[in-house]
C-alpha positions as CSV (number, residue, x, y, z in Angstrom):
1,M,-105.7,21.0,61.0
2,R,-103.3,18.6,59.4
3,K,-105.2,18.6,56.1
4,L,-105.2,22.4,56.1
5,L,-101.4,22.4,56.6
6,F,-100.9,19.8,53.9
7,F,-102.9,21.8,51.3
8,T,-101.2,25.0,52.3
9,L,-97.7,23.4,51.7
10,L,-98.9,21.9,48.5
11,S,-100.2,25.3,47.3
12,L,-96.9,26.9,48.2
13,A,-94.9,24.2,46.4
14,F,-97.1,24.5,43.3
15,G,-96.8,28.2,43.3
16,A,-93.0,28.0,43.6
17,C,-92.9,25.5,40.7
18,K,-95.2,27.7,38.7
19,N,-92.9,30.7,39.1
20,D,-89.7,28.7,38.4
21,P,-87.7,30.7,35.8
22,V,-86.6,27.4,34.2
23,D,-90.2,26.9,33.0
24,K,-90.2,30.2,31.2
25,I,-86.9,29.8,29.4
26,P,-88.0,27.7,26.4
27,A,-90.8,30.0,25.3
28,L,-88.6,33.1,25.5
29,E,-85.8,31.3,23.6
30,Q,-88.3,30.5,20.8
31,A,-89.5,34.1,20.8
32,L,-85.9,35.4,20.5
33,A,-85.1,32.9,17.7
34,A,-88.1,34.0,15.8
35,S,-87.5,37.8,16.1
36,Y,-84.6,39.4,17.9
37,S,-85.1,42.3,20.2
38,K,-82.9,43.8,22.9
39,G,-85.8,43.7,25.4
40,T,-86.4,40.0,24.8
41,A,-82.7,39.2,24.9
42,D,-82.3,41.1,28.2
43,S,-85.3,39.3,29.7
44,L,-83.8,36.0,28.6
45,V,-80.5,36.8,30.2
46,D,-82.3,37.7,33.4
47,L,-84.1,34.3,33.3
48,Y,-80.9,32.4,32.8
49,L,-79.3,34.1,35.8
50,A,-82.5,33.6,37.9
51,A,-82.5,29.9,37.0
52,V,-78.9,29.5,38.2
53,K,-79.8,31.2,41.4
54,A,-82.9,29.1,41.9
55,H,-81.1,25.8,41.3
56,P,-77.5,26.2,42.4
57,D,-76.9,22.5,42.4
58,N,-78.0,21.9,38.8
59,R,-74.5,22.1,37.4
60,A,-75.0,20.8,33.9
61,A,-77.9,23.2,33.3
62,N,-76.2,26.1,34.9
63,I,-73.1,25.7,32.7
64,Q,-75.4,26.1,29.7
65,Y,-77.5,29.0,31.2
66,L,-74.4,31.0,32.1
67,S,-72.8,30.3,28.7
68,K,-75.9,31.3,26.8
69,A,-76.2,34.5,28.9
70,A,-72.6,35.3,28.2
71,E,-73.0,34.7,24.5
72,L,-76.1,37.0,24.3
73,R,-74.4,39.8,26.3
74,F,-71.1,39.6,24.4
75,T,-72.4,39.2,20.8
76,R,-75.6,41.3,21.1
77,S,-74.9,43.9,23.7
78,N,-71.1,44.3,23.4
79,D,-70.7,43.6,27.1
80,P,-67.7,41.3,27.4
81,L,-67.0,42.2,31.0
82,N,-70.2,40.6,32.4
83,A,-69.9,37.8,29.9
84,V,-66.4,36.9,31.2
85,R,-67.5,37.1,34.8
86,W,-70.5,34.8,34.2
87,L,-68.2,32.3,32.3
88,N,-65.6,32.4,35.1
89,E,-68.4,31.8,37.6
90,A,-69.7,28.9,35.5
91,L,-66.3,27.3,35.5
92,K,-65.6,27.9,39.2
93,D,-69.0,27.0,40.7
94,H,-70.5,24.5,38.2
95,G,-67.7,23.2,36.0
96,K,-66.4,20.2,38.0
97,G,-67.1,17.0,36.1
98,Q,-69.1,18.8,33.4
99,N,-68.9,19.2,29.7
100,L,-67.1,22.6,29.2
101,V,-67.4,23.1,25.4
102,A,-70.0,25.9,25.7
103,P,-68.2,28.1,28.2
104,M,-64.8,27.6,26.6
105,T,-66.2,28.4,23.2
106,Q,-67.5,31.8,24.5
107,L,-64.4,32.5,26.6
108,T,-62.1,31.9,23.6
109,R,-64.2,34.1,21.4
110,I,-63.9,36.9,23.9
111,W,-60.2,36.3,24.3
112,N,-59.9,36.8,20.5
113,A,-61.8,40.1,20.7
114,Y,-59.5,41.2,23.5
115,Q,-56.5,40.5,21.3
116,Y,-57.9,43.1,18.9
117,K,-58.4,45.6,21.7
118,S,-62.1,45.8,21.0
119,T,-63.2,45.2,24.6
120,P,-62.4,48.5,26.4
121,D,-64.5,47.7,29.5
122,L,-62.9,44.4,29.9
123,S,-59.4,45.8,29.3
124,K,-59.9,48.1,32.3
125,N,-60.2,45.1,34.6
126,P,-56.9,43.1,34.7
127,D,-58.1,40.7,37.4
128,D,-60.9,39.5,35.1
129,I,-58.5,39.2,32.2
130,D,-56.0,37.2,34.3
131,L,-58.7,34.8,35.5
132,M,-60.0,34.4,31.9
133,H,-56.4,33.6,30.7
134,A,-55.9,31.1,33.5
135,N,-59.2,29.3,32.7
136,L,-58.2,29.2,29.0
137,D,-54.8,27.8,29.8
138,Q,-56.2,25.1,32.1
139,N,-58.9,23.9,29.6
140,T,-57.3,23.8,26.2
141,A,-58.6,20.3,25.7
142,W,-62.1,21.7,25.8
143,I,-61.2,24.3,23.2
144,D,-60.1,21.4,21.0
145,S,-63.4,19.8,21.6
146,S,-65.2,23.0,20.8
147,L,-63.5,23.2,17.4
148,V,-64.4,19.6,16.7
149,A,-68.1,20.3,17.6
150,L,-68.2,23.5,15.6
151,D,-66.7,21.7,12.6
152,K,-69.5,19.1,12.7
153,E,-72.2,21.8,13.2
154,M,-71.1,23.9,10.3
155,G,-71.0,20.9,8.0
156,G,-67.4,20.0,7.7
157,A,-65.6,20.6,4.4
158,I,-68.8,21.7,2.7
159,V,-70.0,24.5,5.0
160,K,-73.8,24.5,5.5
161,D,-74.0,26.9,8.4
162,K,-72.0,30.1,7.9
163,N,-72.7,31.4,11.4
164,K,-71.0,28.3,12.9
165,A,-68.1,28.8,10.5
166,D,-67.7,32.3,11.7
167,V,-67.7,31.1,15.3
168,F,-65.1,28.5,14.3
169,I,-62.9,31.2,12.9
170,E,-63.1,33.3,16.0
171,V,-62.3,30.3,18.3
172,A,-59.5,29.1,16.1
173,E,-57.9,32.6,16.0
174,G,-58.3,33.1,19.7
175,Y,-56.8,29.7,20.4
176,A,-53.9,30.4,18.1
177,A,-53.1,33.6,20.0
178,L,-53.3,31.7,23.3
179,V,-50.8,29.0,22.3
180,Q,-48.5,31.0,20.0
181,S,-45.6,31.3,22.5
182,S,-45.9,27.7,23.7
183,Q,-47.0,25.7,20.6
184,L,-46.1,27.7,17.6
185,D,-46.8,24.9,15.1
186,K,-50.3,24.4,16.5
187,S,-50.9,28.2,16.4
188,V,-49.9,28.3,12.7
189,D,-52.1,25.3,11.8
190,L,-55.1,27.0,13.6
191,L,-54.5,30.2,11.7
192,L,-54.2,28.5,8.3
193,K,-57.3,26.4,8.9
194,A,-59.3,29.5,9.9
195,A,-57.9,31.5,6.9
196,G,-58.9,28.7,4.5
197,L,-62.4,28.6,6.0
198,A,-62.8,32.4,5.8
199,K,-61.9,32.2,2.1
200,S,-64.4,29.4,1.5
201,V,-67.3,31.2,3.2
202,G,-66.8,34.4,1.2
203,N,-64.7,36.5,3.6
204,P,-61.5,37.1,1.7
205,N,-60.5,40.1,3.8
206,K,-60.6,38.0,7.0
207,A,-58.6,35.3,5.2
208,I,-55.9,37.8,4.2
209,Q,-55.8,39.0,7.8
210,L,-55.2,35.5,9.1
211,Y,-52.7,34.5,6.4
212,Y,-50.8,37.7,7.2
213,K,-50.3,36.5,10.8
214,V,-48.2,33.6,9.4
215,G,-46.8,34.9,6.1
216,E,-45.6,38.3,7.3
217,K,-45.4,37.9,11.1
218,I,-43.4,34.6,11.2
219,P,-41.8,34.4,7.7
220,Q,-39.2,31.8,9.0
221,H,-41.9,29.2,9.7
222,P,-42.0,26.3,7.2
223,K,-45.7,27.1,6.4
224,A,-45.1,30.8,5.9
225,P,-44.6,30.4,2.1
226,T,-48.1,28.8,1.8
227,A,-49.6,31.7,3.7
228,L,-47.8,34.4,1.7
229,F,-48.7,32.7,-1.6
230,M,-52.4,32.5,-0.5
231,M,-52.4,36.2,0.3
232,A,-51.3,37.0,-3.3
233,F,-53.8,34.5,-4.7
234,I,-56.7,36.1,-2.8
235,Y,-55.6,39.6,-3.8
236,E,-55.7,38.4,-7.4
237,N,-58.7,36.1,-7.6
238,D,-61.1,37.1,-4.8
239,L,-60.4,40.8,-4.3
240,K,-59.2,41.7,-7.8
241,Q,-56.5,43.9,-6.3
242,L,-53.9,43.3,-9.0
243,D,-51.3,45.8,-7.7
244,K,-51.3,44.1,-4.3
245,A,-51.3,40.6,-5.9
246,S,-48.3,41.6,-8.0
247,S,-46.3,43.0,-5.1
248,T,-47.1,40.0,-3.0
249,Y,-46.2,37.4,-5.7
250,E,-42.9,39.3,-6.1
251,L,-42.2,39.3,-2.4
252,F,-42.9,35.6,-2.4
253,L,-40.3,35.0,-5.1
254,Q,-37.8,37.2,-3.4
255,R,-38.1,35.3,-0.1
256,Y,-38.7,31.8,-1.4
257,P,-37.3,31.6,-5.0
258,Q,-36.7,27.8,-4.7
259,D,-40.0,26.9,-3.0
260,P,-41.0,23.5,-4.4
261,D,-44.7,24.0,-4.1
262,Y,-45.4,27.6,-5.1
263,A,-42.4,29.2,-6.9
264,D,-43.5,28.1,-10.4
265,D,-47.1,29.1,-9.6
266,A,-46.0,32.6,-8.5
267,Q,-43.9,33.1,-11.6
268,N,-46.8,32.1,-13.9
269,A,-49.3,34.2,-11.9
270,L,-47.1,37.2,-12.5
271,K,-46.7,36.4,-16.1
272,Y,-50.4,36.2,-16.8
273,L,-51.6,38.6,-14.1
274,G,-54.6,40.6,-15.3
275,M,-54.7,38.8,-18.7
276,P,-58.2,37.6,-19.9
277,A,-58.7,33.9,-19.7
278,E,-59.1,33.6,-23.4
279,E,-55.7,35.2,-24.0
280,I,-54.1,32.8,-21.5
281,I,-55.6,29.8,-23.2
282,K,-54.4,31.1,-26.6
283,Q,-50.8,31.5,-25.3
284,F,-50.9,28.0,-23.9
285,E,-52.1,26.6,-27.2
286,Q,-49.3,28.5,-29.1
287,Q,-46.7,27.1,-26.7
288,Q,-47.9,23.6,-27.2
289,K,-47.7,24.0,-31.0
């Protein structure tokens, strides 16, 4: 009788282990990485949530599962509301003493999207927004850590992973919005870094948008001249929009005629705007003679 009970319990334990959602996650993650489909993504999200439910005490893993579920639901299914709720759950129920880079990365990205009013379902739920904002405010050190990690993952100054660079830009912009009223200088530095990165990875329109937030929105800031000049430079050299480049260079000289860094450059840019490179070289040679 004891042997029968032992083998019954062993069979039940083996069956429970066999059906553990954690065991199914790696294969489904590989399948999704190889070929994205909504059905596979939804199944993987369900597995992540089931794994959290099956192992409520596994804090480190659950932080990652809920963060991955939130990322898939936010980026692939345009469902920021559930994503925010899972991230808030991750922080509340599993965050104590854990590495919070993953949930704070996703939460800051969603906060950035919320700033652009592109999250209508979330915007209808102020309680979720308030909790998201509180969690962001309380964990800014982890947002800093997120940016450091993303910088390494994308390859540093020479970007090797554009997807990671895009995430860095989202996080930096969202972080800048979060601290603008309390740490303006930090907010400006974040925007300028994100703008420079956007330009370097071939997204000049995003770079213009970010530089605009400094150069036009806070023209009194010491770094506003840099931002305004870079707007003109991108209009001229990346977007080939010479009318906008001209008007922005002129605005720069109107506002900052004595700027020690860029006033001369702006004047020369206006002088040679639209001129073929050969003609510019020819004029320089004549001046030297």
